[in-house]
C-alpha positions in Angstrom: -25.6 -26.6 -73.7 -22.3 -28.4 -74.5 -22.2 -31.6 -72.4 -18.8 -30.6 -71.0 -20.2 -27.3 -69.8 -23.1 -29.2 -68.1 -20.6 -31.6 -66.5 -18.4 -28.7 -65.3 -21.4 -27.0 -63.7 -22.4 -30.3 -62.0 -18.9 -30.7 -60.5 -19.4 -27.3 -58.7 -22.8 -28.3 -57.1 -21.6 -30.4 -54.2 -18.5 -32.0 -52.8 -14.9 -31.0 -53.6 -12.9 -31.7 -56.7 -9.3 -31.1 -57.8 -8.9 -29.1 -61.0 -5.2 -29.7 -62.0 -3.4 -27.4 -64.4 -1.7 -28.9 -67.5 0.4 -26.7 -69.8 0.3 -28.7 -73.0 -1.4 -31.6 -74.8 0.7 -34.3 -73.1 0.3 -33.1 -69.6 -3.5 -32.6 -70.1 -3.9 -36.1 -71.4 -1.9 -37.7 -68.6 -4.0 -35.8 -66.0 -7.2 -37.1 -67.6 -5.6 -40.6 -67.6 -5.0 -40.3 -63.9 -8.8 -39.8 -63.5 -9.2 -36.1 -63.0 -12.7 -35.1 -64.0 -11.7 -31.6 -65.4 -8.5 -29.6 -66.0 -7.6 -25.9 -66.2 -5.0 -24.1 -68.2 -2.2 -22.2 -66.5 -1.1 -18.9 -67.9 2.3 -19.4 -66.3 2.8 -22.9 -67.5 2.0 -22.1 -71.1 4.1 -18.9 -71.0 7.2 -20.9 -69.8 6.6 -23.5 -72.5 6.9 -20.7 -75.0 10.0 -19.2 -73.5 8.2 -16.3 -71.9 7.4 -15.0 -68.4 4.0 -15.3 -66.9 1.5 -12.7 -68.2 3.6 -12.1 -71.3 1.6 -14.1 -73.9 -0.8 -12.4 -76.3 -4.6 -12.8 -76.6 -4.0 -14.7 -79.8 -1.6 -17.1 -78.2 -4.0 -17.6 -75.3 -7.0 -18.4 -77.6 -4.9 -20.8 -79.6 -3.8 -22.6 -76.5 -7.4 -22.8 -75.2 -8.4 -24.4 -78.5 -5.5 -26.8 -78.3 -6.2 -28.0 -74.8 -10.0 -28.1 -75.2 -9.5 -30.1 -78.4 -7.1 -32.6 -76.8 -9.2 -33.9 -74.0 -12.8 -35.0 -73.5 -13.2 -33.5 -70.0 -14.2 -29.9 -69.2 -11.5 -27.3 -69.5 -11.4 -24.1 -67.5 -9.5 -21.2 -69.0 -7.0 -19.1 -67.0 -7.8 -16.0 -69.0 -5.7 -13.6 -66.9 -7.3 -10.2 -66.8 -9.3 -10.8 -70.0 -6.4 -9.2 -72.0 -8.1 -5.8 -71.8 -8.5 -3.0 -69.2 -11.9 -1.7 -70.2 -15.1 -3.7 -69.8 -15.9 -3.6 -73.5 -12.6 -5.2 -74.3 -13.1 -7.8 -71.7 -16.5 -8.7 -73.2 -15.1 -9.0 -76.7 -12.3 -11.2 -75.6 -14.5 -13.4 -73.4 -16.8 -13.9 -76.4 -13.8 -15.1 -78.4 -12.7 -17.4 -75.5 -16.0 -19.2 -75.1 -15.9 -20.1 -78.8 -12.7 -22.2 -78.2 -14.5 -25.2 -76.5 -13.8 -24.3 -72.9 -16.3 -25.0 -70.1 -15.2 -22.3 -67.8 -13.3 -19.0 -67.8 -11.7 -16.9 -65.1 -11.2 -13.1 -65.0 -8.7 -11.5 -62.6 -8.7 -8.0 -61.1 -4.9 -7.6 -61.2 -3.4 -4.9 -63.4 0.3 -6.0 -63.5 1.3 -2.5 -62.4 3.3 -2.5 -59.1 2.0 1.0 -58.1 -1.6 0.0 -58.5 -1.7 -3.8 -58.6 -5.5 -4.2 -58.5 -8.1 -2.5 -60.8 -10.1 0.1 -58.9 -13.1 -1.5 -57.3 -15.9 -0.1 -59.5 -13.9 -0.9 -62.7 -13.1 -4.4 -61.5 -16.8 -4.9 -60.9 -17.8 -3.7 -64.3 -15.3 -6.0 -65.9 -17.0 -9.0 -64.2 -20.4 -7.7 -65.4 -19.1 -7.4 -68.9 -17.8 -11.0 -68.9 -21.1 -12.2 -67.5 -23.0 -10.4 -70.3 -20.7 -11.8 -72.9 -21.2 -15.4 -71.7 -25.0 -14.9 -71.5 -25.1 -13.5 -75.0 -23.2 -16.5 -76.2 -25.8 -18.9 -74.7 -22.9 -21.3 -74.1 -23.4 -21.6 -70.3 -19.7 -21.4 -69.7 -18.9 -21.0 -66.0 -17.5 -17.7 -64.9 -15.0 -17.5 -62.1 -14.3 -14.1 -60.5 -10.7 -13.8 -59.2 -9.4 -11.3 -56.7 -5.6 -11.2 -56.8 -4.7 -9.1 -53.7 -2.9 -11.9 -51.8 -0.5 -12.5 -54.8 -0.3 -8.9 -55.9 1.1 -7.4 -52.8 -2.3 -6.4 -51.2 -3.1 -9.3 -48.8 -6.2 -7.7 -47.3 -8.8 -10.2 -46.3 -11.6 -7.7 -45.8 -11.0 -6.1 -49.2 -10.7 -9.5 -50.9 -14.1 -10.5 -49.4 -15.6 -7.2 -50.5 -14.5 -7.8 -54.0 -15.5 -11.5 -54.2 -18.9 -10.9 -52.8 -19.4 -8.1 -55.3 -18.2 -10.4 -58.1 -20.7 -13.0 -56.9 -23.5 -10.5 -57.0 -22.4 -9.4 -60.5 -22.8 -12.9 -61.8 -19.6 -14.8 -61.2 -20.5 -18.5 -60.7 -17.3 -19.4 -58.7 -15.0 -17.2 -56.6 -11.3 -17.4 -56.3 -8.6 -15.6 -54.3 -5.2 -17.1 -55.1 -2.6 -16.9 -52.4 -5.0 -17.3 -49.4 -3.5 -20.1 -47.3 -4.8 -20.0 -43.7 -7.7 -22.1 -42.8 -9.4 -19.2 -41.1 -9.1 -16.9 -44.2 -10.4 -19.7 -46.5 -13.3 -20.4 -44.2 -14.2 -16.7 -44.1 -14.3 -16.5 -47.9 -16.4 -19.6 -48.2 -18.9 -18.3 -45.7 -19.0 -14.8 -47.3 -19.9 -16.0 -50.8 -22.0 -19.0 -49.9 -23.8 -20.7 -51.5 -21.6 -20.0 -54.5 -18.5 -22.3 -54.8 -15.0 -21.3 -54.0 -11.7 -22.3 -55.7 -8.6 -22.5 -53.6 -5.1 -22.5 -55.1 -2.7 -25.1 -53.6 0.9 -24.8 -54.8 2.6 -26.2 -51.7 1.8 -28.6 -48.9 0.0 -26.3 -46.5 -3.3 -28.3 -46.6 -5.0 -31.4 -48.0 -8.0 -32.1 -50.2 -9.9 -33.4 -47.2 -9.1 -30.4 -45.0 -10.4 -28.0 -47.7 -13.4 -30.1 -48.3 -14.2 -29.9 -44.6 -14.2 -26.1 -44.9 -16.7 -26.2 -47.7 -14.3 -25.6 -50.6 -15.7 -26.9 -53.8 -12.7 -26.6 -56.2 -8.9 -26.9 -55.8 -6.4 -25.9 -58.5 -2.6 -25.9 -58.5 -1.9 -23.1 -60.9 1.6 -23.4 -62.4 2.8 -25.8 -59.7 2.8 -28.9 -61.8 4.6 -27.1 -64.6 7.2 -25.9 -61.9 7.5 -29.5 -60.8 8.4 -30.5 -64.3 10.9 -27.6 -64.7 12.4 -28.5 -61.3 13.3 -32.0 -62.5 14.5 -30.7 -65.9 16.7 -28.0 -64.3 18.2 -30.4 -61.8 19.2 -32.8 -64.5 20.4 -30.2 -66.9 22.5 -28.3 -64.3 24.1 -31.5 -63.2 25.2 -32.3 -66.7 26.4 -28.7 -67.4 28.2 -28.3 -64.0 29.5 -31.7 -63.2 29.5 -33.7 -66.4 27.6 -36.4 -64.6 24.1 -38.0 -65.2 22.9 -39.3 -61.9 19.7 -37.3 -62.0 18.7 -39.0 -65.2 18.9 -42.4 -63.5 15.7 -41.4 -61.6 13.7 -40.8 -64.7 10.5 -42.7 -65.5 11.3 -45.3 -68.2 10.3 -44.8 -71.8 7.9 -47.8 -71.9 6.1 -46.4 -68.8 5.8 -43.0 -70.5 4.6 -44.5 -73.7 1.9 -46.4 -71.8 0.6 -43.1 -70.3 -0.3 -42.0 -73.8 -1.9 -45.3 -74.8 -5.7 -44.6 -74.6 -6.4 -48.3 -73.9 -4.2 -48.4 -70.8 -4.1 -44.9 -69.3 -5.9 -45.7 -66.1 -4.1 -49.0 -65.7 -0.7 -47.3 -66.2 -1.4 -44.8 -63.5 
């Protein structure tokens, strides 16, 4: 088994770790320099960097991005693989087989359709899609960690009971980690952790509704931030650009990190010291 896959699995065994989401080589390397033990891609972040909306990149672009990020850092990389870029289980399996060959240590599969009228795949189909991903990983003998995601809370179906029904089924179908983005209350998070135990749970934190220690106390094993770091970068960029365009002034730029400090972040001999 690839050492990064082994390490990624070890991280899920106990405690709680943060899995931040870079969107390019630079952001990935800086996060590793800050001491994060693993990173995850963000479908939104990479889409925005390519001038597209979230969920509008192709399978080919996604696979190329996974190869780029996995090749840029030495820590485990988890793949935000959206819905597997296919509706039917056979397509999910084929695409997961391609994804695990990119050097990733983990991959997540969503149950959202992108269709407002029916935002989630029908339960039995969603379950078969997870089973197909599981078989593809097993056949690859890579040991890549599979995360089953239920998207109801961010797809307009915030039903805790249905989310738990899906996550427990995904766990039984072979998902190694369970994830319901958009869940924010401590009670809901605790209920999910209990329902799928002893399998680990990922919680998405994209605003300041909680802390690492609070989630750790609930038994959460993994915390990701999705596109939030990319949005933070875009927030700073837009504030400066709009000021220049609207006012002809440059006050926002005065708050920028200095060039020598940025250069130091990318010096492999000083990354931890610089941070």
